[in-house]
C-alpha positions in Angstrom: 17.3 5.1 11.0 14.8 5.1 8.1 14.4 1.3 8.1 13.7 1.1 11.8 11.5 4.1 12.4 10.8 6.6 9.6 9.6 3.9 7.1 6.7 3.1 9.4 5.9 6.7 9.9 6.1 7.3 6.1 3.9 4.2 5.4 1.1 5.2 7.9 1.1 8.8 6.8 0.9 7.9 3.1 -1.8 5.2 3.7 -4.0 7.6 5.8 -3.7 10.4 3.3 -4.4 8.0 0.4 -7.5 6.6 2.2 -8.9 10.1 2.8 -8.3 11.2 -0.8 -9.4 7.9 -2.4 -12.3 7.0 -0.2 -14.9 8.3 -2.8 -13.2 6.1 -5.5 -13.2 3.1 -3.2 -16.8 3.5 -2.3 -17.8 3.8 -5.9 -15.8 0.7 -6.8 -17.3 -1.3 -3.9 -20.8 -0.3 -5.1 -20.1 -1.3 -8.7 -18.7 -4.6 -7.7 -21.7 -5.4 -5.6 -24.2 -4.3 -8.3 -22.5 -6.4 -10.9 -22.1 -9.7 -8.9 -24.0 -9.2 -5.6 -21.2 -11.0 -3.7 -18.6 -9.7 -1.3 -16.8 -6.7 -2.7 -13.5 -8.0 -1.2 -11.2 -10.9 -2.2 -9.5 -12.3 0.9 -6.5 -14.6 0.8 -3.7 -15.8 3.1 -0.3 -14.4 2.1 3.2 -14.6 3.5 4.3 -11.5 5.4 7.5 -10.4 7.2 9.4 -13.3 8.8 7.3 -15.8 6.9 4.2 -15.2 9.0 0.9 -15.4 7.2 -1.6 -12.5 7.2 -5.0 -11.8 5.6 -4.5 -10.0 2.3 -7.5 -8.1 1.0 -8.2 -6.6 -2.5 -11.3 -5.5 -4.3 -12.8 -8.6 -6.0 -12.2 -8.7 -9.7 -13.3 -12.3 -10.4 -16.8 -13.8 -10.1 -17.8 -14.8 -6.6 -16.3 -18.2 -5.5 -13.4 -18.1 -8.0 -10.4 -20.3 -7.2 -7.4 -18.6 -5.5 -4.3 -18.9 -7.8 -1.0 -17.1 -8.2 -0.9 -14.1 -10.6 0.8 -16.1 -13.2 -2.3 -18.3 -13.5 -4.9 -15.6 -13.1 -5.6 -15.4 -16.8 -7.3 -18.8 -16.6 -10.1 -17.4 -14.4 -12.7 -15.1 -15.9 -12.8 -11.5 -14.7 -15.9 -9.4 -14.2 -16.5 -6.2 -16.3 -15.7 -4.0 -13.2 -12.7 -6.3 -12.5 -11.1 -5.7 -15.9 -11.1 -1.9 -15.1 -9.9 -2.1 -11.5 -7.1 -4.6 -12.4 -5.8 -2.5 -15.3 -5.8 0.6 -13.1 -4.6 -1.3 -10.0 -7.6 0.1 -8.0 -8.2 -3.5 -6.8 -5.1 -3.0 -4.6 -6.4 0.0 -2.6 -7.8 -2.0 0.3 -4.2 -3.0 1.1 -3.9 0.5 2.5 -5.7 -0.8 5.6 -3.0 -3.6 5.9 -0.3 -0.9 5.8 -2.0 0.9 8.7 -2.3 -2.4 10.6 1.4 -3.0 10.1 1.0 -6.2 7.9 2.3 -4.4 4.8 4.3 -1.4 3.7 3.8 1.0 0.8 7.0 -0.4 -0.8 8.5 -3.8 -0.3 8.4 -7.3 -1.9 4.9 -8.2 -3.1 3.4 -10.8 -0.6 3.7 -14.4 -1.8 1.1 -17.1 -1.5 1.9 -19.7 1.1 2.2 -22.3 -1.7 4.9 -20.4 -3.5 7.6 -22.4 -1.7 10.4 -21.5 -4.2 9.8 -17.8 -4.0 9.7 -17.9 -0.2 12.9 -20.0 -0.1 14.7 -17.5 -2.4 13.6 -14.7 -0.2 14.9 -16.5 2.9 18.3 -16.8 1.2 18.6 -13.1 0.4 16.9 -11.8 3.6 13.9 -10.2 1.9 11.5 -12.5 3.7 12.1 -10.4 6.8 10.9 -7.2 5.1 7.3 -6.2 5.3 5.6 -7.0 2.0 4.6 -3.9 -0.1 1.8 -2.6 -2.2 4.4 -2.0 -4.8 8.0 -3.1 -5.1 11.1 -3.2 -7.2 10.1 -6.5 -8.9 6.7 -5.1 -9.8 8.0 -2.0 -11.5 10.3 -4.3 -13.5 7.4 -6.3 -15.0 6.5 -8.5 -12.0 3.8 -10.7 -13.5 5.1 -13.7 -15.3 8.7 -13.1 -14.0 10.5 -16.2 -12.8 10.4 -16.5 -9.0 14.2 -16.4 -8.7 14.3 -13.1 -10.6 11.5 -11.7 -8.5 13.4 -12.6 -5.3 16.6 -11.1 -6.9 14.8 -7.7 -7.1 13.5 -8.2 -3.6 17.0 -8.8 -2.3 18.3 -5.8 -4.2 15.5 -3.7 -2.6 16.4 -4.8 0.9 20.1 -4.1 0.3 19.3 -0.5 -0.9 16.4 0.2 1.4 16.2 4.0 2.0 13.7 6.8 1.7 15.2 7.7 -1.7 14.8 4.1 -2.9 11.1 4.0 -1.7 10.4 7.3 -3.5 12.1 6.0 -6.7 9.9 2.8 -6.6 6.7 4.9 -5.9 7.4 7.2 -8.9 8.3 4.2 -11.1 5.0 2.6 -10.0 3.1 5.6 -11.5 4.9 5.0 -14.7 4.2 1.3 -14.6 0.5 2.1 -14.2 0.4 4.0 -17.5 2.1 1.3 -19.5 0.4 -1.5 -21.3 0.5 -4.7 -19.1 3.5 -7.0 -19.8 3.0 -10.1 -22.0 5.0 -13.2 -21.4 
């Protein structure tokens, strides 16, 4: 019952409330990004969603205008703006994804959306059924040190999430996300 109906209600409710509460922060971040670099305040990218369908993924831009699109494991090779360092460390760069949650392209909790060129990750997710789950703003792999994690291990956490998907699981992941945000970023 949760998976089919209440998860969507939960997602939309949380996203709308978060947008209302965080809109001043989002406006301030957008202004700071624009003032520092004068480009678009958003970073747009194609990502793989539920069922393997692609959708437009939007974050606050943390890299200089015109930077190459790369997986998170290669992001260290691209310079980050001053504002970008702060919004990445605090994960504020992820807040525009709340609109994707309302649109139905994403969920609050689920596997993080892969890039279309991450063929191995998508294949592992097809094998364990997690490719059919809406991608999330946070997920079980992310709270277990997502960046730099081998793709098979990420997909393993994604499969574990899908097998245990429930309101309680989502709440556990959300609370662990807040703990993750207070830790020093993982180093691989």
